[in-house]
C-alpha positions in Angstrom: -0.3 -0.4 -0.1 1.2 3.7 -0.7 0.8 4.8 2.5 2.4 1.8 4.9 3.3 -1.9 3.4 3.6 -0.8 0.1 6.7 1.5 0.6 8.4 -0.4 3.3 8.3 -3.7 0.8 10.3 -1.7 -2.2 12.5 1.0 -0.4 12.9 3.0 2.9 12.7 6.4 2.2 11.9 8.9 4.9 8.5 10.8 4.3 9.7 14.9 3.8 9.2 17.8 6.1 7.3 20.2 3.8 6.8 23.7 4.5 3.8 24.7 7.4 0.6 26.2 5.7 1.1 30.1 6.1 -0.9 31.6 8.5 -3.8 34.0 7.3 -2.2 37.1 8.8 -4.4 39.5 7.7 -7.1 38.3 9.9 -5.2 38.2 13.2 -4.2 41.7 12.5 -8.0 43.1 11.9 -8.7 40.9 15.1 -6.4 42.9 17.5 -7.9 46.3 15.5 -11.5 45.4 16.0 -12.1 44.8 12.3 -13.9 41.7 12.2 -17.4 43.4 13.9 -18.9 44.7 10.9 -19.6 48.3 11.7 -21.6 50.4 9.5 -20.5 54.4 10.1 -20.9 55.2 14.3 -23.9 52.9 15.2 -23.1 50.7 18.1 -26.3 49.4 18.6 -26.1 45.9 19.7 -22.4 46.2 21.2 -21.9 45.4 24.9 -21.7 48.2 27.0 -18.0 47.5 28.3 -16.8 47.6 24.5 -18.8 51.0 23.9 -17.1 53.2 26.9 -14.2 54.7 25.7 -11.0 53.4 27.6 -8.9 56.0 29.9 -5.9 57.3 28.4 -3.6 54.6 30.2 -5.4 52.3 28.4 -5.2 53.9 25.2 -1.5 53.7 25.3 -1.3 49.9 26.2 -3.7 49.5 22.7 -1.6 51.9 20.5 1.5 49.4 21.9 -0.5 46.3 21.4 -1.4 47.8 17.6 2.5 48.7 17.2 4.2 45.9 17.7 0.9 43.5 15.8 2.0 45.8 12.9 6.2 45.4 13.1 5.0 41.4 13.5 2.7 41.9 10.0 5.5 43.7 8.1 8.0 40.5 9.6 6.3 37.8 8.3 5.1 39.6 4.9 9.2 39.9 4.7 9.9 36.7 5.9 7.0 34.8 3.5 8.5 37.0 0.3 11.7 36.3 0.9 12.2 32.4 1.9 14.2 30.8 -0.8 12.6 27.5 -2.1 14.0 24.2 0.2 14.2 20.9 -0.3 10.4 20.7 1.1 9.3 22.1 -1.9 8.6 19.3 -5.0 9.2 21.3 -8.4 8.1 20.0 -11.6 9.9 20.9 -13.9 8.4 19.6 -18.1 4.4 19.7 -17.4 3.5 21.7 -20.5 5.6 20.1 -22.5 4.7 16.3 -21.4 1.2 17.5 -22.7 2.2 19.0 -25.9 4.3 16.1 -26.8 1.8 13.3 -25.5 -1.2 14.2 -25.6 -4.2 14.0 -28.3 -2.2 10.0 -28.7 -4.3 7.2 -28.5 -2.9 5.8 -25.1 -3.7 2.8 -23.3 -2.0 0.8 -20.6 1.8 0.3 -21.4 0.7 1.0 -25.1 1.3 4.9 -26.7 -0.1 4.8 -30.3 -2.9 3.3 -32.6 -3.5 -0.5 -31.7 -2.6 -0.5 -36.0 0.3 0.4 -36.1 2.3 -1.8 -38.6 5.4 -1.5 -36.2 6.0 -1.6 -32.3 9.0 -0.8 -30.5 9.3 -1.9 -27.5 11.2 1.2 -25.2 13.5 -1.4 -21.8 14.1 2.0 -19.2 14.4 2.5 -15.8 13.5 5.6 -14.1 16.4 5.8 -12.5 18.7 5.6 -14.1 20.6 8.2 -15.2 21.8 7.8 -18.5 18.1 6.6 -19.4 16.9 9.5 -18.8 18.8 11.3 -21.5 18.2 8.7 -23.7 14.8 8.8 -23.3 14.5 12.2 -23.6 16.9 13.1 -26.4 14.9 9.8 -29.0 11.5 9.7 -27.3 9.0 13.0 -27.9 10.9 13.5 -31.7 10.2 9.4 -31.7 6.4 10.2 -31.0 6.0 13.1 -32.7 7.7 11.8 -36.0 6.3 8.2 -36.2 3.9 7.5 -33.5 1.7 10.7 -33.6 1.3 10.2 -37.5 0.4 6.5 -37.2 2.9 4.9 -38.0 4.7 3.3 -34.9 3.4 2.3 -31.5 5.3 1.9 -28.2 5.1 0.2 -25.6 6.7 0.6 -22.3 8.9 -2.0 -20.4 10.3 -1.0 -17.3 13.4 -2.4 -16.3 16.0 -1.8 -13.8 19.3 -2.1 -14.5 19.9 -2.5 -11.4 19.4 -5.3 -8.7 15.9 -4.6 -7.6 13.2 -5.3 -10.0 10.9 -3.0 -8.4 11.6 0.0 -8.0 8.9 2.6 -6.6 9.1 4.5 -9.5 7.7 1.9 -11.7 4.6 1.7 -9.4 3.8 5.5 -9.6 4.5 5.4 -13.2 1.9 2.1 -14.2 -0.3 3.4 -11.9 -0.6 6.5 -14.2 -0.4 4.1 -17.0 -3.5 2.5 -16.1 -5.7 5.6 -16.4 -3.8 6.3 -19.8 -0.9 8.3 -18.8 1.6 6.0 -18.1 4.1 8.0 -21.0 3.3 11.3 -19.5 4.4 10.4 -16.1 7.6 8.6 -17.2 8.6 11.3 -19.1 8.0 13.7 -16.4 9.9 11.2 -13.7 13.1 11.7 -16.4 12.6 15.1 -16.7 12.7 15.7 -13.1 15.6 13.4 -12.1 17.5 16.0 -10.6 14.6 16.8 -8.2 13.9 13.2 -7.4 17.6 13.2 -6.2 17.4 16.1 -4.0 14.0 15.6 -2.2 13.9 11.5 -2.6 11.9 9.1 -4.3 8.9 8.4 -1.8 5.4 8.9 -1.9 5.5 12.3 -1.9 7.5 12.4 -5.0 5.4 10.6 -7.0 2.2 12.2 -6.0 3.9 15.6 -7.5 4.3 13.6 -10.2 1.0 12.2 -10.5 -1.2 15.6 -9.8 0.7 17.4 -12.8 -0.7 15.2 -15.3 -3.6 17.8 -15.4 -6.5 15.3 -16.2 -5.1 11.9 -14.6 -7.4 11.5 -11.1 -5.2 11.2 -8.7 -7.4 9.9 -5.7 -7.8 7.1 -8.2 -4.2 6.7 -8.9 -4.0 6.8 -5.0 -6.3 4.1 -4.4 -5.2 1.7 -7.2 -1.5 2.0 -5.6 -3.3 0.8 -2.6 -5.0 -1.6 -4.0 -2.3 -3.4 -6.2 0.9 -1.6 -5.3 2.0 -4.4 -3.3 4.4 -7.3 -3.9 2.0 -9.8 -4.4 -0.4 -7.3 -6.5 -1.2 -6.9 -10.0 2.1 -4.0 -10.3 4.4 -6.0 -9.0 3.4 -8.9 -11.2 3.9 -7.0 -14.8 7.0 -5.9 -13.5 8.3 -9.0 -13.0 7.0 -10.1 -16.0 8.6 -7.3 -18.1 12.1 -8.1 -15.7 11.5 -11.7 -17.4 11.2 -10.8 -20.9 14.1 -8.4 -20.9 16.1 -10.8 -19.6 14.8 -13.1 -22.2 15.7 -10.4 -24.9 19.3 -10.1 -23.2 18.2 -6.5 -22.4 21.9 -4.8 -20.8 21.8 -1.1 -19.0 20.4 1.8 -20.7 17.4 2.0 -22.6 17.1 -0.3 -25.2 14.8 -0.5 -27.7 13.1 -3.4 -29.7 11.6 -2.7 -33.1 9.1 -5.3 -35.2 7.3 -5.2 -37.9 5.7 -7.0 -41.3 9.9 -6.8 -42.4 11.7 -8.7 -39.2 12.6 -7.3 -35.9 15.7 -5.6 -34.4 17.3 -5.4 -31.6 19.1 -2.0 -30.7 20.9 -2.2 -27.2 23.4 0.2 -25.0 21.1 3.5 -25.7 20.3 3.7 -29.7 20.4 7.2 -30.9 16.8 8.5 -32.7 18.4 7.9 -36.0 19.5 4.3 -35.1 15.4 3.7 -34.5 14.1 5.1 -37.3 16.5 3.5 -40.0 15.1 0.4 -37.8 11.4 1.4 -38.5 12.6 1.8 -42.5 14.1 -1.8 -42.2 11.5 -3.6 -40.6 8.5 -1.3 -42.8 
């Protein structure tokens, strides 16, 4: 489960500390100054006699002093809020608009991106937590989507494949839950695009949910519910990931991004981070 057992079964990361909610200083200031009573003109009707009676001079001095202290505190709070630097507690997701423009409007179901009738299929084996895989994915997949997938000439099939010893990496679970709603490729793109942020913040439930929340049409409560129900070591997600791992082992997939390009003319296996030119040449060869 995303809250407890699921996380501990995959990776043991401490949850980050978040910035506390900033108090509404204007409301507190209004209360001190008596601005929340909703008075009309100088009408004191309905005000208790003690509240309507003028204060003696010494009492007024204390009120003035209290107001001065309140104004000083308000000014300090505003300056502090305005000058506060971003710390590790704030997850800043980049590439949201690019993810939408790259993958939006293309048929997407489960691991597949593109038309089910596309004559060429490309299995993409990659590891979300691999630095080289990130650079290779970002350099090849977006242009490949625009030039081959969007026109209907090819379809992509995601294969989350760990180059580490543990095939059940935490990031894979978030991406698979997004794929359940048809947003797995956006999620994978955003994860790769924000790998530096993942290093700074740590890969945990909060980071994964920040990515999910960056995909405008993804239903985050439903995403979380799917993780809670299927994110355990014996759940549907783990079984799919283990299937990808077994397939990659059978195909001899090595480290870095790999692409298996298949079509009417045969199959081409491209290893070790193939360039866009190599992938497109394989598409032409098997088309």
